[in-house]
C-alpha positions, 0 to 999 in steps of 0.5 A: 648173668641172666639170659634173654630172648628177644621176641617180636611180632612183625609183618612187612617190615623190610624197611626197618627190621634190619636196623632194629635187629642190628642194634640188639643182636649183640645184646640178647641170647636168642631172637624169636621172630613171629611173622603174621603174614609178610609178603615182602623181604622181611623174612629174608632179612631176619634170616641174617640174624636168627633162624627162629622164625615162626608163622602166626595167622593174623586174627586182628588181635595184637595181644594174641600175637605177642602172647604167642611170641612169648611162648616161643622164648627159651631164656630166663627173660624176654625182651620185646621190641617193635620193628621200628625201634632201636637201641642207640650205641649209648643204650646198648652199653646201658643194656649190657650193664643192666644184663650183667647186674640184674638180680634174678629176683626181678620180675620186670624192668621198665625202659624209657621209650623215646618217641620224638626229637627236636632238630638238636636231637633232644627228646621231646616226647617219651614214656616208660614201658615194661620191656624186659620180663621174667619168663617164668612169671608168665605175664600176659598181654591184654587188648586186641589193639594198643595192647599192654603187658600186665606185670606185677611183683619185683619191678625195676626202673632202668635208665635204658631207653628204646628209641622209636624211629618209625617210617610208615604204618597202616593208618587205617589198621587200628580204627578198622579193628576197633570198628570190627569189634564194635560191629560184632557186638563186643563191648569195649573195655574202658581202656579200649574206649579211650584208645578208640577215641584216640583213633577217631581223633587222629582221623579227624572225627572229633564229634564222635571222638568226644563222645567216646572220651566222655564215655571213658571218663564217665565209666570212672574205671580208667587209669589216672594217666589215661584220665588226664590224657582223655581230658586234654584230648577231649579239650582238643576235640572241643577246640576243633568243634569251636566250643571253647567253653567246653574245652576249658571245662575239659582242661579243668577236669584234669584237676580231679585226677591229679595236681596240675600237670605242665600241659594243663598249666600251659593250656590254662596259661594260653586261655588267659593269654588269649583274653589279655589276662596277662597276670593270670597267664603268667601264674599258670606258665610259672606253675608249669615250670615248677612241676617235678619230672616223674618216672611215669609210664604215661606219655610226657611232652617235655615242651610243656615244662621246658622251652614253651612256658619260657617262650610264653612268659617272654611274650607276656612280660614284654606285654607288661613292659618288663623287658628284663624278665622277658629277656631272661625267659627268652634266654632260658627258652633259647637253651632248649631251642637255640635255632628257633626263629621266634626265640632268636627274633625275640633276642634281637628285639629285646636287646634293642629295647633294653639298650634304648632303656 
């Protein structure tokens, strides 16, 4: 059976680090914590789980810190987590089975990453990340901010999930690092250009963000998943700037890169829905429901392929007085969100209409 080193970089994580380590300590053979300057109780808490605590002077470079942490590992494979990540009981069991069965010829294993949840505990947004890598493959982290692990070779997708449970973080940190890089004269890579635009969007700087999204897309050097997301985020910026025509063009630009994704379909459906073009809107919401879920490394919001198109189809069919179809789609939406006030309200309203008919 393989052996595993957990390697983490942390700073001032006293609120969450114990929760994280408690969920993973029984799964790995070594825990290495690289501290980048904590002045709270982080180290004190970590000492309950490991004595492998190494200091690293923070240089505004996440990849440098993560690569340093990987260098401290002594086991066959390296697992990485952030302090606000955990393994649920179910995923602890899945991880144990993976560890027992993983072939030593495997270079890297991707895990699901569950980012947000609805009131029922269902995952509403997720992506995949390579979390477990062979030490001797010497894979490197790239990027000062929004760093990524460059992997190759024999790659495996697992059903293990890491759950993200954030409490708080420095909202200005990433934007500050990017601005510092730009001010120093460094040219942002296409990937960093995309993530810098995201930071600008998060801070409400929509016009500046739209310029960077266009710069990223014009480079024609982006990963297809980032290209699609950039188009959709660019559309958001145009909506905020009250430029609906440009927003529509940005949505349509996603079709250059791939088949229509559920989010693209829902956005097009809403565009026609706003204009009262009900049949066209119905077409696009049905398209959103036809999309087959992929094992993607990209961000996925499940609302766009589940309850949301069903809810909108309910409204659209009601407009056309097709009450049975409206009720059918509302019931399908209710399977995902049984307590949603809109959906329960639709149910009562439609049951009254159908009885009168």
